[in-house]
C-alpha positions as CSV (number, residue, x, y, z in Angstrom):
1,X,0.0,0.0,0.0
2,X,1.2,3.5,-0.8
3,X,0.1,7.0,-1.6
4,X,0.1,8.1,-5.3
5,X,1.8,10.8,-7.2
6,X,0.1,13.1,-9.7
7,X,0.6,10.8,-12.6
8,X,-0.9,7.8,-11.0
9,X,-3.7,9.9,-9.4
10,X,-4.7,11.4,-12.8
11,X,-4.4,8.2,-14.8
12,X,-7.6,6.3,-15.8
13,X,-8.3,3.4,-13.4
14,X,-7.2,0.0,-14.8
15,X,-10.8,-1.3,-14.9
16,X,-13.3,-2.3,-17.5
17,X,-15.2,0.5,-19.3
18,X,-18.3,1.4,-17.3
19,X,-16.7,0.7,-14.0
20,X,-15.5,4.2,-13.4
21,X,-16.7,7.7,-14.1
22,X,-14.6,10.8,-14.8
23,X,-15.2,13.9,-12.7
24,X,-15.6,15.8,-15.9
25,X,-19.2,14.5,-16.3
26,X,-20.1,16.7,-13.3
27,X,-18.4,19.9,-14.3
28,X,-17.8,20.3,-18.1
29,X,-20.2,22.8,-19.6
30,X,-20.2,21.1,-23.0
31,X,-21.3,17.8,-21.4
32,X,-24.0,19.7,-19.6
33,X,-25.2,21.2,-23.0
34,X,-25.2,17.7,-24.5
35,X,-27.3,16.4,-21.5
36,X,-29.8,19.3,-22.0
37,X,-30.2,18.6,-25.7
38,X,-29.9,14.8,-25.9
39,X,-31.2,13.7,-22.5
40,X,-33.6,16.1,-20.9
41,X,-35.1,17.5,-24.0
42,X,-36.1,14.0,-25.1
43,X,-36.8,12.0,-21.9
44,X,-40.1,11.3,-20.1
45,X,-39.8,12.9,-16.6
46,X,-42.1,13.0,-13.6
47,X,-44.0,16.3,-13.3
48,X,-46.4,15.8,-10.4
49,X,-48.8,13.3,-8.8
50,X,-52.4,13.4,-10.0
51,X,-53.6,14.1,-6.5
52,X,-52.0,17.5,-6.8
53,X,-54.7,18.4,-9.4
54,X,-57.8,17.0,-7.8
55,X,-60.3,19.5,-9.3
56,X,-61.1,20.8,-12.8
57,X,-58.8,23.8,-13.7
58,X,-56.3,23.0,-10.9
59,X,-52.7,23.6,-12.1
60,X,-49.2,22.8,-11.0
61,X,-46.1,24.7,-12.3
62,X,-42.8,22.7,-12.7
63,X,-39.5,22.9,-14.6
64,X,-38.1,20.8,-17.4
65,X,-34.8,21.3,-19.2
66,X,-34.5,24.9,-18.0
67,X,-38.1,25.8,-19.0
68,X,-41.1,26.5,-17.0
69,X,-44.2,24.4,-17.7
70,X,-47.5,23.8,-16.1
71,X,-49.9,20.9,-15.9
72,X,-53.6,21.6,-15.6
73,X,-56.7,19.4,-15.3
74,X,-59.4,20.2,-17.8
75,X,-63.2,20.1,-17.2
76,X,-63.0,16.7,-19.0
77,X,-60.7,15.3,-16.3
78,X,-57.7,15.1,-18.6
79,X,-54.4,16.5,-17.4
80,X,-52.5,18.4,-20.1
81,X,-49.2,20.3,-19.9
82,X,-48.0,23.4,-21.7
83,X,-45.0,25.7,-21.8
84,X,-45.6,28.4,-19.2
85,X,-45.2,31.1,-22.0
86,X,-47.7,33.4,-23.6
87,X,-47.8,32.9,-27.3
88,X,-47.9,36.7,-27.9
89,X,-44.8,38.3,-26.4
90,X,-43.3,35.4,-24.4
91,X,-44.2,36.5,-20.9
92,X,-44.5,33.9,-18.2
93,X,-48.1,33.1,-17.6
94,X,-48.3,31.6,-14.1
95,X,-46.1,32.8,-11.2
96,X,-47.7,30.8,-8.4
97,X,-46.5,27.2,-8.0
98,X,-50.1,25.9,-7.9
99,X,-53.7,27.2,-8.1
100,X,-56.9,27.0,-10.0
101,X,-57.7,28.9,-13.2
102,X,-60.6,28.4,-15.6
103,X,-58.9,31.0,-17.8
104,X,-55.2,31.7,-17.8
105,X,-54.6,35.4,-18.3
106,X,-51.2,36.9,-19.3
107,X,-50.6,40.0,-17.2
108,X,-48.8,41.8,-20.0
109,X,-51.4,42.3,-22.6
110,X,-54.4,40.3,-21.1
111,X,-54.4,37.5,-23.7
112,X,-56.2,34.5,-22.2
113,X,-56.0,30.7,-22.6
114,X,-58.2,27.8,-21.5
115,X,-57.3,24.4,-19.9
116,X,-56.9,22.9,-23.4
117,X,-54.3,25.4,-24.4
118,X,-56.7,27.2,-26.8
119,X,-56.3,31.0,-27.1
120,X,-59.6,32.2,-25.6
121,X,-59.2,36.0,-26.0
122,X,-57.1,38.7,-27.6
123,X,-57.8,42.3,-26.7
124,X,-58.6,44.4,-29.8
125,X,-57.9,41.6,-32.2
126,X,-59.1,43.8,-35.0
127,X,-55.7,45.6,-34.9
128,X,-54.0,42.6,-36.4
129,X,-54.2,42.4,-40.2
130,X,-54.7,39.0,-41.9
131,X,-55.4,35.8,-40.2
132,X,-51.9,34.9,-38.8
133,X,-52.7,36.3,-35.4
134,X,-56.0,35.0,-34.3
135,X,-57.5,32.9,-31.5
136,X,-57.4,29.9,-33.9
137,X,-53.7,30.2,-34.5
138,X,-52.2,31.5,-31.2
139,X,-52.7,28.5,-28.8
140,X,-50.2,27.5,-26.3
141,X,-47.4,25.0,-26.9
142,X,-48.7,21.7,-25.6
143,X,-46.2,19.2,-24.2
144,X,-46.9,15.5,-24.3
145,X,-48.3,14.3,-21.1
146,X,-49.2,10.8,-19.9
147,X,-50.2,9.4,-16.5
148,X,-49.2,6.0,-15.1
149,X,-50.2,4.7,-11.7
150,X,-51.2,8.2,-10.7
151,X,-47.8,9.6,-11.7
152,X,-47.9,12.4,-14.3
153,X,-45.0,12.4,-16.8
154,X,-44.1,14.8,-19.6
155,X,-41.7,14.9,-22.5
156,X,-40.6,17.8,-24.6
157,X,-40.0,15.4,-27.5
158,X,-43.1,15.1,-29.7
159,X,-41.5,12.0,-31.4
160,X,-40.6,10.2,-28.2
161,X,-41.9,6.6,-27.7
162,X,-45.0,6.4,-25.5
163,X,-44.5,6.4,-21.7
164,X,-45.3,2.7,-21.2
165,X,-42.6,1.8,-23.7
166,X,-40.1,4.1,-21.9
167,X,-40.9,2.7,-18.4
168,X,-41.2,-0.9,-19.5
169,X,-41.4,-3.2,-16.5
170,X,-39.6,-0.8,-14.2
171,X,-42.7,0.1,-12.2
172,X,-44.3,-3.3,-12.1
173,X,-43.4,-3.9,-8.4
174,X,-44.8,-0.5,-7.5
175,X,-48.1,-0.8,-9.3
176,X,-50.1,-2.3,-6.4
177,X,-48.6,0.1,-3.9
178,X,-49.4,3.1,-6.1
179,X,-52.9,2.1,-7.1
180,X,-54.2,-0.4,-4.5
181,X,-55.6,2.5,-2.5
182,X,-55.9,6.2,-3.4
183,X,-52.7,8.1,-2.6
184,X,-52.1,11.8,-2.2
185,X,-49.1,14.1,-1.6
186,X,-48.9,15.2,2.0
187,X,-45.3,16.5,1.9
188,X,-43.5,18.7,-0.6
189,X,-40.0,20.1,-0.2
190,X,-37.7,21.8,-2.7
191,X,-34.1,22.9,-2.4
192,X,-31.3,24.0,-4.6
193,X,-28.1,21.9,-4.2
194,X,-24.6,23.0,-5.0
195,X,-23.9,19.9,-7.1
196,X,-24.5,18.4,-10.5
197,X,-27.8,16.6,-10.9
198,X,-26.1,13.2,-11.3
199,X,-24.4,13.5,-7.9
200,X,-27.7,13.7,-6.2
201,X,-29.3,11.0,-8.3
202,X,-26.4,8.7,-7.5
203,X,-27.3,8.7,-3.9
204,X,-30.6,6.9,-4.8
205,X,-28.8,4.3,-6.8
206,X,-25.8,3.5,-4.5
207,X,-26.6,1.0,-1.7
208,X,-22.9,0.9,-0.7
209,X,-23.3,4.3,1.0
210,X,-25.7,2.8,3.6
211,X,-22.6,2.8,5.8
212,X,-22.7,6.6,5.8
213,X,-26.1,6.7,7.6
214,X,-26.1,5.8,11.3
215,X,-29.8,5.0,11.0
216,X,-29.2,2.6,8.2
217,X,-26.3,0.9,9.9
218,X,-28.7,0.3,12.8
219,X,-31.9,-0.6,10.9
220,X,-31.0,-1.9,7.5
221,X,-27.5,-3.1,6.8
222,X,-27.9,-6.1,9.1
223,X,-31.6,-6.6,8.7
224,X,-31.2,-9.4,6.1
225,X,-28.2,-11.2,4.6
226,X,-26.5,-9.3,1.8
227,X,-26.8,-12.3,-0.5
228,X,-30.6,-12.2,-0.1
229,X,-30.9,-8.7,-1.4
230,X,-31.9,-8.6,-5.0
231,X,-31.2,-5.8,-7.5
232,X,-32.5,-5.5,-11.0
233,X,-31.8,-3.3,-14.1
234,X,-34.1,-2.6,-16.9
235,X,-33.8,-1.3,-20.4
236,X,-33.6,2.5,-20.9
237,X,-31.3,3.0,-17.9
238,X,-33.8,2.2,-15.1
239,X,-32.9,0.1,-12.1
240,X,-33.6,-0.6,-8.4
241,X,-34.5,-3.3,-6.0
242,X,-35.6,-6.6,-7.5
243,X,-37.1,-7.9,-4.2
244,X,-38.1,-6.3,-1.0
245,X,-35.3,-5.4,1.3
246,X,-36.0,-5.4,5.0
247,X,-35.5,-3.0,7.9
248,X,-35.2,-3.8,11.6
249,X,-36.6,-0.6,13.1
250,X,-36.2,-1.7,16.7
251,X,-32.4,-1.2,16.2
252,X,-32.7,2.6,16.3
253,X,-33.8,4.6,19.3
254,X,-37.3,6.1,18.7
255,X,-38.1,3.8,15.8
256,X,-39.3,0.7,17.7
257,X,-42.6,-0.6,16.5
258,X,-42.5,1.6,13.4
259,X,-45.0,0.3,10.9
260,X,-47.2,-1.7,13.3
261,X,-49.1,1.4,14.4
262,X,-50.8,2.1,11.1
263,X,-51.6,-0.1,8.1
264,X,-48.8,-0.4,5.5
265,X,-49.4,0.6,1.9
266,X,-51.0,-1.9,-0.5
267,X,-48.8,-4.9,-1.3
268,X,-46.2,-4.0,1.4
269,X,-45.2,-5.2,4.8
270,X,-44.4,-2.7,7.5
271,X,-40.6,-3.5,7.3
272,X,-40.4,-3.6,3.5
273,X,-38.0,-1.3,1.6
274,X,-38.0,-1.0,-2.2
275,X,-36.7,1.6,-4.7
276,X,-36.6,2.3,-8.4
277,X,-34.7,4.9,-10.3
278,X,-36.1,6.0,-13.6
279,X,-33.7,7.5,-16.1
280,X,-32.7,10.2,-16.1
281,X,-33.5,11.7,-12.7
282,X,-36.6,10.4,-11.0
283,X,-36.5,8.1,-8.0
284,X,-39.4,6.3,-6.2
285,X,-38.6,5.0,-2.7
286,X,-41.0,3.2,-0.4
287,X,-40.8,2.1,3.2
288,X,-43.8,0.1,4.3
289,X,-46.1,2.9,5.2
290,X,-44.9,5.9,3.0
291,X,-43.6,6.7,-0.5
292,X,-41.0,9.3,-1.5
293,X,-40.6,10.6,-5.0
294,X,-37.5,12.6,-5.9
295,X,-37.1,14.7,-9.0
296,X,-33.6,16.2,-9.7
297,X,-33.7,19.0,-12.3
298,X,-30.4,20.5,-13.5
299,X,-30.1,24.3,-13.3
300,X,-26.5,24.3,-14.6
301,X,-23.4,22.0,-14.4
302,X,-23.2,22.6,-10.6
303,X,-26.7,23.5,-9.5
304,X,-29.6,21.1,-9.0
305,X,-33.2,21.8,-8.1
306,X,-34.3,18.9,-5.9
307,X,-38.1,18.3,-5.4
308,X,-39.2,15.7,-2.9
309,X,-42.8,14.5,-2.4
310,X,-44.1,12.3,0.4
311,X,-47.3,10.2,-0.4
312,X,-49.8,8.7,2.0
313,X,-53.3,7.3,1.9
314,X,-56.0,9.7,0.8
315,X,-58.9,10.2,3.2
316,X,-57.2,8.2,6.1
317,X,-58.0,9.1,9.7
318,X,-56.1,12.1,11.0
319,X,-54.3,10.0,13.6
320,X,-53.0,7.7,10.9
321,X,-51.9,10.7,8.9
322,X,-49.9,12.1,11.8
323,X,-48.1,8.7,12.2
324,X,-47.5,8.5,8.5
325,X,-46.0,11.9,8.4
326,X,-43.7,11.0,11.3
327,X,-42.6,7.9,9.5
328,X,-41.8,9.9,6.4
329,X,-39.9,12.6,8.3
330,X,-37.9,10.2,10.4
331,X,-35.9,9.3,7.3
332,X,-36.8,11.9,4.6
333,X,-37.9,15.1,6.1
334,X,-35.6,18.2,5.9
335,X,-34.4,17.3,9.4
336,X,-34.6,13.5,9.0
337,X,-31.9,10.9,9.4
338,X,-31.1,10.4,5.7
339,X,-31.8,13.3,3.4
340,X,-29.5,15.9,5.0
341,X,-26.6,13.5,5.0
342,X,-27.2,12.6,1.3
343,X,-27.1,16.3,0.5
344,X,-23.8,16.7,2.3
345,X,-22.4,13.7,0.4
346,X,-23.5,15.0,-3.0
347,X,-22.1,18.5,-2.4
348,X,-18.8,17.1,-0.9
349,X,-18.2,15.2,-4.2
350,X,-19.1,18.3,-6.1
351,X,-16.5,20.3,-4.2
352,X,-13.8,17.9,-5.2
353,X,-14.7,17.6,-8.9
354,X,-15.3,21.3,-9.3
355,X,-11.7,22.0,-8.4
356,X,-10.4,19.0,-10.4
357,X,-8.9,17.5,-7.3
358,X,-11.2,14.5,-7.6
359,X,-10.6,12.7,-10.9
360,X,-12.7,9.6,-10.9
361,X,-15.6,7.9,-9.2
362,X,-15.4,4.1,-8.9
363,X,-18.6,2.1,-9.6
364,X,-17.0,-1.4,-9.9
365,X,-18.7,-3.3,-7.1
366,X,-19.9,-6.6,-8.6
367,X,-21.9,-8.9,-6.3
368,X,-24.1,-10.6,-8.8
369,X,-27.0,-8.2,-8.4
370,X,-27.2,-8.8,-4.7
371,X,-26.0,-6.9,-1.6
372,X,-24.5,-3.5,-2.5
373,X,-23.7,-4.1,-6.1
374,X,-23.1,-1.0,-8.3
375,X,-25.1,-2.5,-11.2
376,X,-27.8,0.2,-11.0
377,X,-25.2,2.9,-11.3
378,X,-23.5,1.1,-14.2
379,X,-26.9,0.7,-16.0
380,X,-27.5,4.4,-15.6
381,X,-24.2,5.4,-17.1
382,X,-24.6,2.9,-19.9
383,X,-27.8,4.7,-20.9
384,X,-26.2,8.1,-20.3
385,X,-23.4,7.1,-22.7
386,X,-25.9,5.9,-25.3
387,X,-27.8,9.2,-25.2
388,X,-24.9,11.6,-25.0
389,X,-22.4,9.8,-27.2
390,X,-19.7,10.1,-24.6
391,X,-17.7,7.6,-22.6
392,X,-18.4,8.4,-18.9
393,X,-14.8,7.3,-18.1
394,X,-13.3,9.6,-20.6
395,X,-16.0,12.0,-21.7
396,X,-13.7,14.8,-22.9
397,X,-11.3,14.4,-25.8
398,X,-7.8,15.1,-24.7
């Protein structure tokens, strides 16, 4: 064993392709541009849960590939999405994150639009000559929107395959949990992280970092044999748990009996843990009684908008809801035992790669899709390479 000099530190690891990642993927502006154009402009991404739009004309604003969009439920019950941009002079239409609007009115010149994206009104339309500018021609830019298991997804690519083709079988093990009883969002948190979007998303794909969390060392690492843990990867870069992992909550002070005090979600036992990561940057994580959905949206090479939702059972008794909120916040709230530490880890890696002190990340753990295998990370970067046309181990030409 010995320390390394600069030459050996900077050299590519002597490993198979796909088993290491260059720090340039987190910092290089040209790579970020490629991701924007070749990944985020084309992928299906989670926008919101349909419970966030319960009534006709309810809307929810969100971001995709640096653009503001909104989803709105029409009077026909259909959820549609549009660029949050007036077709007249480009002003942003909706400033509030959520609300209800039968007609959407641009503050600038008072043009109006309905929940189908039709232009419903143009003040003094007679001032425009010809028929280029009219209510019939000036509708909003609609964005493809599909809903699966109550999850609303959008894509900016009109030619993208349909959502079910993109997701494939990745959500099969979540279907009963998400649809067996009506769910609703009871927790929403957003934060801007000083790291690349992939650095955060990696925390949801990397089981090896369980050792970082005291709560996981106490409740999860030793709750079942590593060889009995099952991971699975799917086409299109998705991957997660292939079987339920277990948690032993009695191992952590204050967690004893967790999950036995309220009914678990459909298809889950109180101690079950499962997760799935949908390429490029959505994660769904469930722990017996609650579900968390993460969405990481890039704001630049070293800035990420993180949105986190907690879901519980719609219409449940208030005493059940309070317990469910406690279960969620124990791990995943802003002051929980997991999320703050994951944030610190993602930003700590960003600090190293931003200054080019860190050169490579190693994702070479191979345990045959059991234990703490890095297979989900490798599947992600295989898809990333396919989409960007870059080798994650050497993404920048020398």
